[in-house]
C-alpha positions as CSV (number, residue, x, y, z in Angstrom):
1,M,-73.9,88.6,135.5
2,G,-74.0,88.2,131.8
3,T,-73.7,89.9,128.4
4,P,-75.3,88.4,125.2
5,H,-78.8,87.2,124.2
6,Y,-78.1,83.9,126.0
7,A,-77.8,85.7,129.3
8,K,-80.7,88.1,128.5
9,A,-83.0,85.1,128.1
10,I,-81.9,83.6,131.4
11,L,-82.4,87.0,133.1
12,A,-85.8,87.3,131.5
13,S,-86.9,83.9,132.9
14,I,-85.9,84.9,136.4
15,I,-87.7,88.3,136.2
16,E,-90.9,86.7,134.7
17,T,-91.3,84.1,137.5
18,K,-91.8,87.0,140.0
19,H,-90.4,84.6,142.7
20,Y,-87.1,86.4,142.9
21,E,-85.8,90.0,143.2
22,V,-83.0,90.8,140.8
23,S,-81.3,93.6,142.7
24,L,-78.3,94.2,140.4
25,V,-77.1,93.3,136.8
26,I,-73.4,93.3,136.0
27,T,-72.5,93.2,132.3
28,Q,-69.7,94.2,129.9
29,P,-69.2,97.9,128.9
30,D,-71.1,99.2,125.8
31,R,-69.2,98.4,122.6
32,P,-69.0,99.9,119.1
33,V,-71.0,97.8,116.7
34,G,-71.2,97.7,112.9
35,R,-69.4,99.6,110.2
36,K,-70.4,102.9,111.7
37,K,-69.1,101.8,115.1
38,V,-72.3,102.8,117.0
39,L,-71.9,102.5,120.7
40,T,-74.3,99.7,121.7
41,P,-75.3,98.4,125.1
42,P,-75.2,94.6,125.8
43,P,-78.7,92.9,125.5
44,V,-78.6,92.2,129.2
45,K,-78.3,95.9,130.0
46,E,-81.2,96.7,127.8
47,L,-83.5,94.3,129.5
48,A,-82.3,95.4,133.0
49,L,-83.1,99.0,132.3
50,E,-86.5,98.1,131.0
51,H,-87.3,96.7,134.4
52,G,-85.6,99.4,136.4
53,I,-82.8,97.2,137.6
54,E,-79.5,98.8,138.5
55,V,-76.7,98.0,136.0
56,L,-72.9,98.1,136.6
57,Q,-70.4,97.7,133.7
58,P,-67.0,97.4,135.2
59,Q,-63.9,97.1,133.0
60,N,-62.4,94.8,135.6
61,L,-64.2,92.8,138.3
62,K,-61.3,93.2,140.7
63,A,-62.1,96.8,141.3
64,Q,-62.9,97.4,145.0
65,E,-66.1,99.4,144.2
66,T,-67.6,96.5,142.2
67,Q,-67.0,94.1,145.1
68,E,-68.4,96.5,147.6
69,A,-71.5,97.2,145.4
70,I,-72.3,93.4,145.3
71,E,-71.6,92.9,149.0
72,A,-73.9,95.7,150.0
73,L,-76.9,93.9,148.5
74,K,-76.2,90.7,150.5
75,P,-77.3,88.5,147.5
76,D,-78.6,85.0,148.0
77,F,-77.2,83.9,144.6
78,I,-75.1,85.3,141.8
79,I,-76.2,83.9,138.4
80,V,-73.5,83.9,135.7
81,A,-74.1,83.3,132.0
82,A,-71.7,84.1,129.2
83,F,-70.4,87.1,131.2
84,G,-67.0,87.4,129.5
85,Q,-64.7,87.9,132.5
86,I,-63.2,85.6,135.0
87,L,-64.7,86.0,138.5
88,P,-62.1,86.7,141.2
89,R,-62.2,84.8,144.5
90,S,-63.3,88.0,146.3
91,I,-66.7,87.8,144.4
92,L,-67.0,84.0,144.5
93,D,-66.9,84.2,148.3
94,I,-69.8,86.7,148.5
95,A,-72.6,84.2,147.6
96,P,-73.0,80.9,145.6
97,C,-72.2,81.7,142.0
98,I,-74.2,79.5,139.6
99,N,-72.9,79.4,136.1
100,L,-74.9,78.2,133.1
101,H,-72.4,76.7,130.7
102,A,-73.5,75.6,127.2
103,S,-72.0,72.1,127.2
104,I,-72.3,68.9,129.1
105,L,-69.4,69.4,131.5
106,P,-66.6,68.4,131.8
107,H,-66.6,68.4,128.0
108,Y,-65.9,71.7,126.3
109,R,-64.7,73.9,129.1
110,G,-63.9,77.3,127.7
111,A,-65.1,80.0,125.3
112,S,-66.8,78.2,122.3
113,P,-68.6,75.0,123.6
114,V,-71.5,75.3,121.2
115,Q,-69.3,75.7,118.1
116,Q,-67.1,72.8,119.3
117,S,-70.0,70.4,119.6
118,L,-70.9,71.1,115.9
119,L,-67.3,70.9,114.8
120,N,-67.1,67.4,116.3
121,N,-70.4,66.4,114.8
122,D,-71.7,65.4,118.2
123,S,-75.1,63.7,118.5
124,Y,-75.9,65.6,121.8
125,S,-75.3,68.9,123.3
126,G,-76.6,70.5,126.5
127,V,-76.4,73.0,129.4
128,T,-74.7,72.5,132.7
129,A,-75.4,74.5,135.9
130,M,-72.4,74.5,138.1
131,L,-71.1,76.1,141.3
132,M,-68.2,78.3,140.2
133,D,-64.7,78.1,141.6
134,V,-61.5,79.8,140.5
135,G,-60.9,77.3,137.7
136,L,-62.1,77.6,134.1
137,D,-65.5,75.8,134.2
138,T,-64.2,73.3,136.7
139,G,-66.9,73.8,139.5
140,D,-69.2,71.1,140.9
141,I,-72.2,70.3,138.9
142,L,-75.7,71.2,140.1
143,G,-77.7,69.9,137.2
144,F,-77.8,69.7,133.4
145,Q,-80.2,69.3,130.4
146,Y,-79.2,67.7,127.2
147,F,-80.5,67.8,123.6
148,K,-80.2,65.6,120.5
149,I,-78.8,67.7,117.7
150,P,-80.5,67.3,114.3
151,N,-78.0,66.5,111.5
152,D,-78.8,69.8,109.7
153,M,-79.0,72.1,112.7
154,R,-76.6,75.0,112.6
155,L,-75.1,77.3,115.3
156,H,-78.1,79.7,115.6
157,G,-80.6,76.9,115.9
158,L,-78.6,75.0,118.5
159,M,-77.9,78.2,120.4
160,N,-81.6,79.0,120.5
161,Q,-82.4,75.5,121.9
162,L,-79.7,75.7,124.5
163,T,-80.8,79.2,125.6
164,Q,-84.3,77.9,126.2
165,D,-82.9,74.9,128.1
166,A,-80.6,77.1,130.2
167,S,-83.5,79.4,131.2
168,K,-85.6,76.4,132.4
169,L,-82.6,74.9,134.2
170,T,-81.8,78.1,136.0
171,L,-85.3,78.2,137.6
172,D,-85.1,74.5,138.5
173,I,-81.8,74.9,140.2
174,L,-82.9,78.0,142.1
175,A,-86.0,76.2,143.3
176,R,-84.2,73.1,144.5
177,F,-80.8,74.6,145.5
178,D,-81.0,73.6,149.2
179,E,-81.7,69.9,148.4
180,I,-79.1,69.5,145.6
181,K,-75.9,67.5,146.3
182,P,-73.2,69.0,144.0
183,L,-71.3,66.5,141.9
184,S,-67.6,66.9,141.3
185,Q,-66.4,66.9,137.7
186,L,-64.2,64.1,136.4
187,D,-61.2,66.1,135.3
188,I,-59.8,63.1,133.5
189,E,-62.7,63.4,131.0
190,A,-62.3,67.2,130.6
191,T,-61.8,68.8,127.2
192,L,-61.1,72.4,126.4
193,C,-62.3,74.7,123.5
194,K,-60.6,77.9,122.3
195,K,-62.0,81.3,121.4
196,I,-63.0,81.4,117.7
197,K,-60.9,83.5,115.4
198,R,-61.8,84.8,111.9
199,Q,-59.1,82.7,110.2
200,D,-60.8,79.6,111.5
201,G,-63.4,80.0,108.8
202,E,-60.9,79.4,105.9
203,I,-61.7,76.0,104.4
204,D,-60.4,73.5,101.9
205,F,-62.1,70.6,100.1
206,K,-60.3,67.6,101.6
207,D,-63.1,66.2,103.8
208,A,-66.8,66.9,103.1
209,Q,-68.0,66.0,106.6
210,E,-65.4,68.3,108.2
211,L,-66.3,71.1,105.8
212,Y,-70.0,70.7,106.6
213,N,-69.3,70.6,110.3
214,R,-67.5,73.9,110.0
215,Y,-70.3,75.4,107.9
216,R,-72.7,74.5,110.7
217,A,-70.4,75.7,113.5
218,Y,-69.4,79.1,112.0
219,E,-72.8,80.3,111.0
220,G,-73.0,84.1,111.2
221,W,-69.3,84.6,112.2
222,P,-66.7,84.0,110.9
223,N,-68.7,81.9,108.3
224,I,-66.7,79.6,106.0
225,F,-64.8,80.9,103.0
226,T,-62.2,79.9,100.4
227,K,-58.7,81.3,100.1
228,D,-60.0,84.0,97.7
229,K,-62.6,85.0,100.3
230,L,-65.6,83.5,98.7
231,K,-68.1,82.8,101.5
232,L,-70.2,79.7,101.3
233,L,-73.6,80.7,102.8
234,D,-75.8,77.7,102.1
235,M,-74.8,74.1,101.4
236,E,-75.8,70.5,101.9
237,L,-73.7,67.4,102.7
238,V,-74.3,65.0,99.8
239,D,-72.1,62.2,101.0
240,S,-69.0,61.7,103.2
241,D,-67.2,58.8,101.6
242,S,-66.9,59.1,97.8
243,I,-63.5,59.8,96.3
244,N,-63.2,62.9,94.2
245,Q,-60.8,65.6,92.9
246,E,-60.4,68.2,95.6
247,G,-62.6,71.2,94.8
248,E,-63.7,70.0,91.4
249,I,-67.1,71.1,90.2
250,I,-68.9,67.8,89.3
251,E,-72.3,69.1,88.3
252,L,-74.0,72.5,87.8
253,S,-77.8,72.7,88.2
254,D,-80.6,74.9,89.3
255,E,-80.0,73.5,92.8
256,G,-76.4,74.6,92.9
257,L,-72.8,73.4,92.5
258,L,-72.0,69.8,93.3
259,V,-68.4,70.0,94.4
260,G,-66.1,67.1,95.1
261,C,-63.8,66.8,98.1
262,S,-61.0,64.3,98.4
263,K,-63.5,62.5,100.6
264,G,-67.2,63.2,100.0
265,R,-69.2,65.8,98.1
266,V,-71.1,68.9,99.0
267,L,-73.9,70.9,97.2
268,I,-73.2,74.7,97.4
269,K,-76.4,76.8,97.0
270,E,-75.5,80.3,97.9
271,V,-72.2,82.3,98.0
272,Q,-70.9,85.8,98.7
273,P,-67.8,87.0,96.8
274,D,-65.5,89.3,98.7
275,S,-67.0,92.7,99.2
276,K,-70.1,91.8,97.1
277,R,-73.7,90.9,98.0
278,A,-74.9,87.3,98.6
279,M,-76.1,85.5,95.5
280,D,-77.4,82.1,94.4
281,V,-74.7,79.8,92.9
282,K,-76.3,79.8,89.4
283,S,-76.0,83.6,89.1
284,Y,-72.4,83.4,90.5
285,S,-71.5,80.7,88.0
286,V,-72.9,82.5,85.0
287,G,-71.1,85.7,86.0
288,R,-67.8,83.9,86.3
289,G,-68.2,81.6,83.4
290,I,-67.9,78.6,85.6
291,K,-68.4,75.1,84.1
292,V,-68.2,71.5,85.0
293,G,-64.6,70.3,85.5
294,D,-63.5,73.7,86.9
295,S,-62.1,74.0,90.4
296,I,-63.8,76.2,93.0
297,V,-60.5,76.8,94.8
């Protein structure tokens, strides 16, 4: 049970071992994608059909026919990865449901654990395999893998690493399932993360480290942007402790715009004005007549 590329990679690893029979894939319904709203199947569905695996795409898992379809196969395990719906008790009771959650639980239960680790500038991230229960990522832990995050790693790079780790962890848990003693989560240490919204990408220039964290976390969508919808597509953190005028352009060079924050400085290299193409900062600055001492906000 899964939907995006993260789940597709985990499914691929199970198929490629040839040790297991994947008898059914359950994923979200096809969705319209892009400006032309082309109806597009989830990545997991595409892979399943390539291998002749039956696919179900229920709007709601509580439907009786969905439960009956799963029960009829008498599965040994149900693997769940970024599926996008809460599993009801009726399905949890059919077979052990193993979820691959992209955080080191009990930290970052919820919808955006990878983004949250970058927003908090964490040194480590990881993947946890857990036995699902009716709570939100509260089940007993079966195993985990962790990874040291490079300071300049952004969302896509971290997601790729965690996807690889989740695929390996899935196979390890399946191979050792009968000998694993599940470990209860410490709820007192639990933290939650919310679903990302587009407005979360709007930034200011108060704290350079916080700005850079958001740049890393919101890569691809929603990106980060100023109040006038200028997207900042490429930047570096120069320092996190100098005192400057908020949003003031300190230096303009071939490398980009050195911009001050109330605390710290960033170097902006590539931008995208609202409804325009992406461009290097030098071209943007020439076109707008921007000079040292101006404000970017």
